[in-house]
N, C-alpha and C positions, 0 to 999 in steps of 0.2 A: 504494500500500500504506500502511495506517495501523496504527500500533502500538495495541494495546489498553492504554490508559492508565488507571491508578487515581490520581486526583489528590486532594490535600488541598484542601478548598474552604470555608474559613472557620474560625471559632472553634469550639473544643470546646463541647459543650452542657452540660458540667459547670458547677455553680454554686458550686464551692468558692471561698470568699472570698479565698484566698491566690493565686489565679491573676492576679497583678497585672502581670506582665511580658508585653509584646505577643508574639504568635506570629510576626508578619510582620517586625518590625524586626530589624536586626542585633543579635545578642547578642555584644558584644565582650569581655565580662568573664567569666572562668571561674566566679566565684561566682554570677553571674546564671544561667549555664547549669546549674550544679549545682542551684540553687534550683528551676529549671524542670523537673527530672527527673520528679517525679510528674505534672505537667501534660503532659509529653511522652509519658508512658506512656498517658494517657487519649487524647491526640490520635492516638497510634499505633494504639490500638484502633479508633478511628473510621475511620482510613485503611484499616486491614486489613479491617474489616467491609465497606467499600465496594469493596474490590479485586475486579476481575473477572478471574478466572484460568480460562482455557479448559482443558478436559480434554485428555489426551494420547491418541493413537491406540493406544498400546501400554501394557501393564501396567508399572508402575514397580517395579523390583526393588531399586534403590538410589538414594541421594541424595548429590549432591556439591555442597558449598557452597564458593565461592571468594570470599575477602575478606581484607583485610590490616588490621592495626592496629585502630583503633576500629571499623571496619566488620566486620572478621573475627572479633572477639571475640564478637559476637552469636551466631555459629554454635556456639561452644563452649557458650554458655548453652543454646541449643536442644538440642544433643546431650544435655546433662545433664537438662533438663526432660522430654524425651520418651523417655528411655532405656528406661523400663519400659512404654512404650505403642506406639511406632512399630514396625511389623512389618518394616521394611526398614532396612538399615544406613545410617548417615549418616557421610560422610567429609568432613572439613574440610580444604580446600587453602589453604595460605599460601605459594605459590611460583608459578613460571611453568609448572609441569608439570601434567599431567592424568593421572589413573589410567587404566590400559588398560581397566578395566571399563566406562568411560563409553561408552554406546551408546544405541540407541533405547529401551531400558528404564530409562534414567537420568533423574532430575530433576536439573537443574543450576540452582542459584541463584547469580547473580552479584551480589555486594553491594559497593557502593562509594558512600559518601555523595557524594563529589564527582563520581563518574562518570568519573573520569580516572585511576584507579589503574592503574599500568603492568602489574602482575602480573595483575590481573583482565582487562585488555584482551587480554593474551597468551592467557589461558585462553579468552576468547571466540573468538578466531581459530581455536582448535583445536576447541572443542565445537560450533561452528556447522556443522561438517562431519559430525557424527556422527548426526544425526537424533534427538538427545535432546530432552527437554522443557526449554526454557530460560525462566527468569523472571528479569528484571533488576530490581534495587532500587537507586535512586539519586535524587539531587536534580536531576540534569541531566547535563551533560558529554557526553563521547564515548559513554558507555554508553547514554545516552538516544537519541542519534543512531543508534546501531547497532540499538537496539530498533525505532525507526521504520523503518529501512531493511529490516529483516528480518521485520517484522510480528510481533514477539515481545511476550509479556506483559510489562508494565512497571509497577511501582509507584513513583510519584513521591513523594519525600519533600520536606518543606518546606525552603526555602532560608533563608539568613540566620544559620546557626549557624557561627561562625568556626572551630570545632574539631570535626572529625569524631568525635573520641573522646568528645565530649559527647553524641553522638547514638545511644548504645547502645540506648535504648528504641525508637527508630524501627526500627533494623535487626532486632533479634531478634524483635520482635513481628510484623513483616511476614513473617519466615521461618516463624513458627508458623502464621500464617494461610494461607500458601502450602501448607504440609503439610496443613492442615485442609481447604482447598478442593479438594485433590487426593485427599481421602479416606484420608490416611495417619495422621491423628490426629483425635481428637474436639476440640471447642471448649470443653474444660473450663478452659483456661488463662485465658480472659477474666475470669471471676469471681475467680480467684486474683490476677490482676494488679490488679483493682479493689480487692480487699481489701488488697493491698500498698500501693496508693496511699493508702487511708484510714489505714493504719498509719503510713506515712511522714509523712503530713500531721499526724496527731495527735501524733506523737512528734518533730516537727521540731526543737524547741528542745533536747530531750534529745539527739538525734542530733548536733547541732552542738556541744553542750557536751562530749559524749564524744569527738568528733573532735578538739576543741581539746586536751583532756587527753592523748590519744594522740599528737598531733603534738608536744606539749611533751616527750614521753618518747622520741621517735624521731628528731627532726629533725637531731641531730648524731651519729647512730649509723648502722649499716648494718642496715636492716630485713630480717628473714627471715620469710617468711609460710608457714605450714603450715595444711593443711586435710585433710579426707578427700577421696577422689577425687570424690565426687558434688558437692562444693562447690569443686572446684579452679577452675572458671571465675571465681569470686569472688576467689580468691587471685591468679590471673593478672591480673585486672582491677586489683586494688590495686597489684600490681607495676608494671603499665604506667602507671598514673596517677602513682605516685611517680616513675617514670622521666621522664615527660613534664611533668607539672605541677610537681613538686618538684625536678626536675633532680638526682636522686640515684640511685645504683646500689643495687639490692637483688636478692633472688632469692626463689623460692618452690619448694615441693615438696609432694607429696601422699602421705598415708598411705592404704594400707599400703606402697606402694613405697618411701617414704622410710626405712622401717624396715629395708630390705634393703641399704642403702648409706650414705646421708647420715648416718644416726644415728651411725655409727662415727666420723664426723668430729668429733663432739662429745666431744673427749678432754681439751682444756685450756680454761682460762678464756678467754673471748672477750669482753672488756670493751667492745669497740667495736661489739658486735652486740646488737640488740633483736629479740626474737621476737614475732610476732603470730600467735596461734592461733585459727582459726575453729572454733567448736564448735557442734554442733547436736544436739538431742534426736532428730532424724531419722536420725542415723548408726546403723549396725548396732552391736550389742552388742560384737562383736569389735573393730571400729574404735574404738569408744568406749573400750574397755579399752586399746587401743594408744595412743590419744591421752593417756590418763591416765599410762601408764607412760613414754611419751616425754617428757611434761612433767616428771616426776620426775627423769629423766636430764638434761634440758637446763637446767632452771631454775637450778641452782647454777653453771652454766658461762657464762651470758650476763649482759649488763648488766641486762636487764629482760625479763620474759616477760608478755605481755598476752593475756588470754583474752577473745575477743569471742563472745558467745553469740547464735545466730541468733534472730530475732524473727519469729513467724508460725507458722501451723499447717500450711503446705505448703512444699515445696521452692522453689516460685516465690517465695513471700513472703519466705522467708529469704534466697534469693539476692539479691533486690532490696534487702533491708535491708542486706546486706553491701556491695552496690554503692554505695548512697547514702552510707552511713557512710564507706566507703573513699574515695569521691570527696571528701567533706568533709575527711577526714584529709589527703589530698594537697594540698588547697587551703590548709589552715592550716599544713601543713609548708612549703609554698612561701613563705608569708608570713614564717615564722620564719627561713627560709634567704635571705630577701630576693631572691627570683627572680621573674621574670615567668612565671606559670602558662601563659600563652598561647604564649609564644615557643618555636619549634622550629627554631632556626637551623641546627642540625646536620643535620636532615632536609632542609631547603631546600638546604643546601650539597651534600648527597648527590644530590638530584634534579637540581640544576643540572649537576653533573658527569656524571651519567648521560645527561642530555639531549644532551650534546656528543658522546656515543658512540652 
């Protein structure tokens, strides 16, 4: 039995002059990996276009995506991007458990950059018994071996990236292509991603300059990140990047839900907190008004309130702008806090302890 593999095979065909870092060599520095994000998106498109995904014998009624951390966040972006297009519900799983609805009418996407994520492998053991449609996305590891053993569709990601959280572009783009190749969405996302790449490239210096300014304002505070629901994946991403790269605690919330609970918490002056607010011309008029009013309430009570306006004509473009800017914010914040953006000692300690049990 041989797995149906989709492999990266060489350099991207793009001729953008800034693609200076090699794709195949180890990228051991977080700033190098962040710099490579636009190039990664283009390479991810090429991998996805070549991917050979075999149709399923049963109609697909729902999608379940299992992934954790840097691999799991991609599914949150896919949920938001296709929310107005995909005709079946998409559920994101970030645990050991599998929804009871998973059956022969379910598409299950297993996403793990390393291919060795414990929770994803637990999910595999369950869903392989359900006759669902399974597609695995990884750079190798145990998930690759299982795909070979069970003759499953497998999209192989490039190796050499030392931090899976830096591989967001690889994971979410492949998930979009999987949905497209199984006729659940159209391939309108490719052009939007290419436009985003052009924008990120053209505005590279400005993005990094803005990120430095924001890092200077938040590095010794507790960041709180707010957005509308449709841009919540970007807020989650920034929170996670500040956690891992900058070694700092922070939180996020989404409007309108935030208006029904957390807003009441803004009662007294909170001088140790800085608020980052993602704004977009694509937000609904009611949410736009809610963001305006929330800003008026919060601004006098926090140390600083920063508004980041989305750049681009589509949700895809604006989400990727928020991601790239946020990644640079986390990098510069790490420098100001004098911490190693790559280091994840706490996670390693946790995994080592889990392995003993």
